[in-house]
C-alpha positions in Angstrom: 42.1 -28.9 50.4 42.7 -28.0 47.3 41.4 -30.8 45.1 39.6 -32.3 47.0 36.1 -33.7 47.0 33.0 -32.0 48.9 30.0 -34.4 49.7 26.5 -31.9 48.9 23.7 -33.0 50.6 20.5 -33.3 47.4 18.3 -30.7 47.6 15.4 -32.0 49.4 11.8 -32.3 47.2 10.4 -29.6 49.3 13.5 -27.2 48.4 13.2 -27.8 44.8 8.7 -27.4 44.8 9.5 -23.9 46.2 12.0 -22.9 44.4 10.2 -23.9 41.0 6.7 -22.1 42.4 8.6 -18.7 42.9 10.4 -18.9 39.2 6.6 -19.6 38.2 5.8 -16.4 40.5 8.6 -14.6 39.6 8.1 -15.5 35.5 4.0 -14.2 36.4 4.9 -10.9 38.2 7.1 -9.8 34.8 4.7 -11.3 32.2 2.4 -8.7 34.4 4.6 -5.6 34.4 5.4 -6.6 30.4 1.4 -6.5 30.0 1.1 -3.6 32.3 3.3 -1.4 30.4 2.1 -1.6 27.2 -1.6 -1.5 27.9 -3.6 -0.7 25.2 -3.4 3.0 24.4 -6.8 4.3 24.2 -5.1 8.0 24.4 -3.1 7.8 21.3 -6.0 6.1 19.4 -7.5 9.5 20.2 -4.6 11.7 19.2 -5.1 9.9 16.2 -8.8 10.2 15.7 -8.7 14.4 16.5 -6.2 14.5 13.9 -8.4 12.6 11.4 -11.7 14.3 12.3 -9.9 17.8 12.3 -9.2 17.2 8.3 -11.5 14.8 6.9 -12.7 15.5 3.8 -13.3 12.2 1.9 -15.8 9.9 4.2 -18.1 9.6 7.2 -16.8 9.2 10.4 -18.5 5.8 12.4 -18.0 4.7 15.9 -18.0 1.0 16.7 -18.5 0.1 20.4 -16.8 -3.0 21.6 -18.5 -4.8 24.7 -15.9 -2.7 26.7 -18.0 0.0 26.2 -14.8 1.2 23.4 -15.8 3.4 20.7 -13.1 2.8 18.3 -12.8 5.9 14.9 -13.8 4.2 11.6 -14.1 5.6 8.4 -17.1 4.9 6.1 -16.5 5.7 1.7 -19.5 5.2 -0.4 -18.4 3.9 -3.7 -18.7 6.1 -6.8 -21.9 6.4 -7.9 -23.4 5.7 -4.5 -24.5 2.7 -2.5 -26.3 1.1 -4.9 -23.5 1.5 -7.6 -20.9 -0.9 -5.2 -19.7 -4.0 -6.5 -18.3 -4.9 -2.7 -17.2 -3.5 0.4 -13.7 -3.4 1.7 -12.8 -3.2 5.4 -9.1 -1.2 5.4 -7.0 -2.9 8.2 -3.7 -0.3 9.0 -0.4 -1.5 10.3 1.6 -1.3 13.6 0.4 1.9 15.8 -1.1 3.7 12.6 -4.8 4.7 12.0 -7.2 4.4 9.3 -6.0 7.4 7.5 -2.2 7.2 7.6 -0.5 7.4 4.1 -1.3 3.8 2.1 -4.9 3.7 4.0 -5.9 6.8 3.0 -5.4 6.3 -0.6 -6.7 2.7 -0.9 -10.1 3.9 1.0 -10.4 6.2 -1.4 -8.8 4.9 -4.2 -11.1 1.4 -4.0 -14.6 4.0 -3.6 -13.5 5.2 -7.1 -12.8 2.1 -8.4 -16.6 0.7 -7.1 -15.9 -0.5 -4.0 -17.3 1.0 -0.8 -14.7 1.1 2.4 -14.9 1.6 6.0 -11.1 1.6 6.9 -11.0 0.8 10.6 -8.7 1.8 13.4 -7.2 -0.8 15.6 -5.4 -1.0 18.9 -2.1 0.5 19.5 0.6 0.3 21.3 3.0 3.4 22.7 5.3 4.1 20.1 8.1 2.3 22.0 6.0 -1.3 21.6 7.8 -4.3 19.7 6.1 -6.3 17.1 5.5 -9.0 19.8 4.0 -6.8 22.4 0.7 -6.7 19.8 -0.2 -10.5 20.9 -2.0 -9.4 23.9 -3.7 -6.8 21.6 -5.2 -9.4 19.0 -8.6 -10.7 21.0 -9.5 -6.8 20.7 -8.6 -6.6 17.1 -10.1 -9.5 16.5 -13.8 -8.0 17.6 -12.8 -4.9 16.0 -12.7 -6.7 12.5 -16.4 -8.3 13.8 -17.7 -5.3 14.1 -16.9 -3.9 10.7 -18.0 -6.9 9.2 -21.5 -6.2 11.2 -21.4 -2.7 9.9 -21.1 -3.7 6.4 -23.4 -6.8 6.1 -26.2 -4.6 7.8 -26.0 -2.0 5.2 -26.4 -5.1 2.7 -23.3 -5.5 1.3 -22.7 -9.1 0.8 -19.2 -9.0 -1.7 -16.7 -8.2 1.8 -13.4 -8.0 1.8 -10.5 -7.3 4.5 -7.8 -5.2 2.9 -5.0 -5.5 5.4 -1.2 -4.6 5.7 1.3 -5.2 7.9 0.6 -6.1 10.8 -3.0 -5.2 10.4 -2.9 -8.5 8.3 -1.0 -10.5 10.7 -4.5 -9.2 13.2 -7.1 -9.6 9.5 -5.3 -13.6 10.3 -5.8 -14.0 13.6 -9.9 -13.4 13.2 -10.2 -15.5 9.8 -8.7 -18.2 11.7 -11.0 -18.1 14.7 -14.2 -16.3 13.5 -16.9 -18.7 13.3 -18.8 -15.8 10.7 -18.8 -16.2 7.2 -20.0 -12.5 6.3 -16.3 -11.5 5.2 -15.9 -13.3 1.3 -12.3 -12.7 0.5 -9.1 -11.7 2.1 -5.9 -9.3 0.8 -3.3 -9.2 3.0 -0.1 -6.9 2.1 3.5 -6.9 3.0 2.1 -9.5 6.0 5.5 -9.4 8.3 4.9 -12.5 10.6 3.8 -14.9 7.9 0.4 -16.8 7.6 -0.5 -18.8 10.5 -3.2 -22.0 10.2 -4.0 -20.6 7.4 -5.6 -24.6 6.3 -8.5 -22.9 8.3 -9.3 -20.1 5.3 -11.2 -21.4 3.3 -11.9 -18.2 1.1 -10.1 -16.8 -1.8 -6.4 -14.7 -0.8 -4.6 -12.2 -2.3 -1.0 -11.6 -0.8 0.6 -8.8 -2.9 3.5 -7.3 -1.4 6.9 -5.3 -3.0 10.2 -6.5 -4.8 11.5 -3.8 -2.3 9.7 -4.8 0.8 10.8 -5.0 4.1 12.5 -8.2 4.5 10.4 -10.0 6.8 7.8 -9.4 4.4 9.6 -11.1 1.4 10.7 -13.9 3.7 8.6 -17.0 3.2 6.3 -15.9 -0.1 7.1 -19.4 -1.9 5.9 -21.1 1.5 2.7 -18.3 1.6 2.5 -19.2 -2.3 2.1 -22.7 -1.4 -0.7 -22.1 1.2 -2.7 -20.2 0.1 -2.6 -22.0 -3.6 -4.4 -24.4 -2.2 -7.8 -22.1 -1.6 -9.4 -21.6 -5.3 -9.1 -18.5 -6.7 -6.2 -17.4 -4.4 -2.8 -15.9 -6.0 0.2 -14.2 -5.1 1.5 -11.2 -6.5 4.7 -9.5 -6.4 4.8 -5.2 -7.1 7.9 -4.1 -9.0 10.2 -2.2 -7.2 7.6 -1.2 -4.3 8.6 -0.4 -1.0 6.5 -1.7 1.8 4.5 1.1 2.1 3.8 1.5 -2.0 5.1 5.0 -1.9 4.2 5.9 -5.4 3.0 2.4 -6.2 -0.7 3.4 -4.8 -2.3 3.5 -8.3 -0.8 0.0 -9.1 -2.1 -1.4 -5.8 -5.3 -0.6 -6.1 -5.7 -1.7 -9.8 -4.3 -5.1 -8.3 -6.8 -5.4 -5.7 -9.5 -4.4 -8.0 -8.6 -6.9 -11.0 -8.6 -9.6 -8.1 -12.3 -8.4 -6.5 -14.2 -8.1 -9.8 -12.8 -11.6 -10.6 -13.9 -13.4 -7.5 -17.1 -11.2 -7.2 -17.9 -10.6 -10.8 -15.9 -13.1 -12.6 -13.6 -10.5 -13.9 -16.1 -8.3 -15.2 -15.4 -4.7 -14.2 -18.7 -3.3 -14.3 -20.0 -6.4 -12.7 -23.6 -5.5 -10.5 -24.5 -6.7 -6.9 -22.4 -5.8 -3.8 
């Protein structure tokens, strides 16, 4: 009858429990499929490595070995004048899906070395080209391990003034490493065009340089005031906006290098560009 009310028997507790259990199982299954679809792409890493090694002109290839026995490529470049002339060393961390020698990262690893800071540009975890930023979260633990291996490598070479210079998603991964590590090898952090904001900055006690371009991606410019308020709580930290620079600093590599070197000289050598000690 139209308009008649219909009495419905309330669902039993057992039925509700089974429905909740099924929903949880489905969610876990979908999460598993997502993780499987975007598993670490070691083959893509190897292709990057093959391309780099075929044309490597500056620096030396170094293979660092993880706990799971996977070896990843890093490019070690001594400072101009040799190891003893170095004023410090930088771990270079690339953005999403790229390699240790791709464009900006190749420029930074060579220009910083020419400016007195040895560099170790590392291959971070990569996923297939279709992966989105959020798909990279499961790779953060492996990225943290790679940063630690890089720091250990430079420490074994007797570098004391060690900095992470990271870009884009590499900056986000560096953030994850620095808020979780108990190791104090890294003494400063430079992040360039960070794209997910800062997480738990209160855990980071080392000087920080926040750099981005005035024409950077919106997600890198967004929240800059808040980031500045966070980093300025650590003595020696600063934020620099590079005029007319875009996300990959095309044509602005020299300016970016000068900004980084000035920061490092101030932190490690009290502003003396010829300061001794590495």
